[in-house]
N, C-alpha and C positions, 0 to 999 in steps of 0.2 A: 840238443834237439830236446823237444820235450814230450813223451809220450800221453795221450791225452784219452779219458775214457768215455765213451758215448753209449747212452742206452738209450727206451724210450718209457714214456709216462705210465705203460702200464707196471712199471717194475716198484712205483708206490713209495720209492725212497724218500725219507723225510727233507724237506727245502737245506735243513741246516747241516745235514751230512753231505748233500749234494756240492752245497756251499763249499764246505772244508774242504772237501776231497778236489772240488774243480770238475766236476763229472757235468759232461754235456748234455742233457736231456731233451730228446727230441719230444715232441707234443704229438702223442693219437689224437683223432678225432671223434668225438661225438656228437650227433644229429638226434638234436632234441625240438619235437613239433616242428619240423622242416630245415630247422634252423643249425647249421653246423657252428661247433665251439671246434678250438683247441683246448686239451685237459691240462688243467690247472692253468692256464693261461686266460682264457673267454672265460672259462665257468670253473667255480669253485664246488669243493664236494657238499657244503649247505645248502646252495643253491639247486645242484642239481639233484641229489635225494630227494628235496622238495617237490622237484618237478616230477620226478622218478613217480613218485606216488600219486601225483594229481593229474598229469598229464595223460589224455585217452589213447595215444600212442605211445606205445614201446618206446624206449632211445635204441640207435644202432650207434654201432663203432667202425671206424676205418681206419688203417692203417697210414703211418706217417709216407709220403710218397715217396719216391725215388729222386724227384726233384728236390725234395724237402731236404733228404740225404746227401744229395749232392752239393749243397748249398755247404749244408753243414761239413760236409769233407773238402771243400774247396778253399772254406775259410779256415780251416786248422791247417790243413796241407800248407797253405798259401805262407801261413807263421813258421811255417818249418817244421811243423811238428808231426809224431806218426799216430795213428787211431788205432784203437782196440774199441770195438763196435758189439755191445755183448744186449743180446734181446730176447724176447717174449718167444716161447717156443713155438717155432714154425707150423706144429702141428694145433696150435690155436688163432694163427695171425697169420696175414700176409705182408709184415713187419718184415721181418729178414730177406724176401723176396725184395722189397724195394730196396734194405741196404746194399741186395748183390748187384741191383740193376744200377745202381747207385755208381758202385765201384768199377762195373764193367764201363760205364760211360765215361770214367778216368782213367781207361786202357788199366784197370786193374791193376792199379798201384800197386806196388809191395808193400808201402807203407801204411797199409788199412789191415785189418786183421777183423776179420767177422765172425762173429761166434753165437750160434745156434743152444740157449742156455738151457732149452728143455724145459724151462721156467716162468712163474708168472707171479704177478703181485710181490711181495716182500721177498719170496725165496730170490726170484731175480735181483730185488734190491740187495741182499747180501752178497751173492754172487756179484756184483755191481760192485758192491763196497771192498771185498777181498780184491779186486782187478786194481783199484785205487790204490790199497794199502802197498800192494806189490809195487803198483809205480813209484811209492815212496821211498820202499826199499832198494830200488835199482835193479837194474838188469833192461835187456834188449825188448823190444816188442814183440818178438816173437818168443820170446823165451816166457814170458809174462803170460803171454796169448794160450801158449801150451798149459804154463801151470795153472791156469783159468779153467782150461777143458778137463785136464784132468783132477781138477776139483768139484766138476759140478756133481757130481754122484754124493757129495757132502752133505748139499744144501736139501731143505726138506721141506713140503710145505702142506700143514694140515686146515681146512677151513668145516665153520661149522654153519649152513646156511638156515635162515629162519623157512625157508622155502626153494624149491626146484623149479618156482613156474618162470623166474626170469633168466636163468639158465637155457632152459627149455626155450623160451622164447627166442632166446638169442642164437639158439642152433650150436650152444657151444657145451651141450650137455655129457658129450662121451660116453665113456662107461658108464657115470651115475645116471643113463637109463634104466638101469637095472632099479634104480630106486621110485622109478612114477611108478602111478596107482597105488603107492603105500598110504596107510592111514595120512587124512591131512595136518596131523596134529605132530606128527615127526619132525626133528631139526635132523637134517641129515647133514653125517660128516663125511666131508669126501679132501683126498689127497693127491696131489699132484704125483703122476708117476708115467716114467716113458713118452714125459711130454702131453700127456693130456689129464684129463680129470677123471680119478679113479675111485668110486663109493666104496666106505670103510665100513661104516655103522650108521644104525636108527633110532638115535635114542630118543624118548616121547618127551620131553621137554628140554629149557636152556638150561636147567642147572644141572642136570644129567649130561648135556651135550657140553657143560664148559667143564665136568667133573672128566668126563670123557678125552678132551683135547687136552688137559693137564696131563693124563695118564699117558696116551700116544705120546705125549713128548717126552715123556719122563724116559719112556722104553728108548729113547734115542740117543740119550745122553752114553757118554759123557759130550758136554757141548762148549763148542768155541765160540758161538756168537746166537743169540735169540733174538727175534722181535715178534712183538704181537701187534695185533691190526683188526680193526674196525671197521663198520661203514657207518652206523649212526651211533651208538650206543658206547660210550667213550667209560663211562662207569664199568660195565660189565668187562671192558676192555681192562681196567684197572684189577676189577678182581683176577683177572685169568695173569696178567703181570703178577700179582702177589702171590698167586699159588704156586708159581714156577721160580721163583726165588730160590729156590732148593738147586736149582740147576747152575742160575749164573746171579749176583748180585743186583737188588731192582735197579742202581744208578748203571747197571751197563747193559739191561734189557731197552731193545729200541721199541718206542712206539711208533707207530704209523696208522694211516689211513688210507682204506679201499677209494681209490679216485676214482674219476667217473666212468673211467675206459672197463674196468672192473667190476664199477658199482652197477653198470648195465647189465650184469650175467649174475652178478650175487647177490643185490637187492640190500633191502634195510635191515638192519638188525643180524648183519653178520659178523663174525669174528674168526679171528684165526693166529695163527701161531706159525713160525718159520725158525728153522734150526740150521744151524750150520754144526754140524759132528769133529770134536776133536780126533784129531790123530789120522 
């Protein structure tokens, strides 16, 4: 009997890691100019960000449906698999609700464990990666799910945005509302905390924002796993990665990209770092 890890595309986990660890990713939906796309399936990041900046209407997103989850769960259970399903924070999305609806439709099958990560983007991806590695190390799906839940507070995410415009338009601004009305030139740094977005500080330019991301990440050390992520500027992400090599060697730092689900809210020129603390 195999234990399978299921997540959603808001985790921004690179495809090579998804394939290596046989993770099942349910795509979220993004609506651009009245056309619905599956994130990472029907629309890729380059096309999405180009349209984000040129279409007159702001894109919107929606979670995978209960039917989407049920189809995946039924297929995996039909193969004799058990499922650990780990998803974006319930405070940010209805994805977890869809997962629970699907499990309920399957008579609350105990072979399915559903976890609210309290995370988003590549921080969720790191939690999913942890779960996949735990599966490879062995144990029951209940034991592994418990270990994943116990480890959730070790995952941290910090994001530097070029603007709060997209977060505000998308209605996901949360505690970062406190930064609205500040100078247009600031590049706000936000963190995920208690399942939602919280403000950290307001550097006045991109260089200072990058330096502060490095300093804040260093404060979270020692580090067991580390990822850097960008929306539209891979060179700047490369500079961030280089500055973080004191925490982990460069070949151990994961490079990722905000897909269209998160991109709808963080916008172009965003940068981020996610950390799994050691110990």
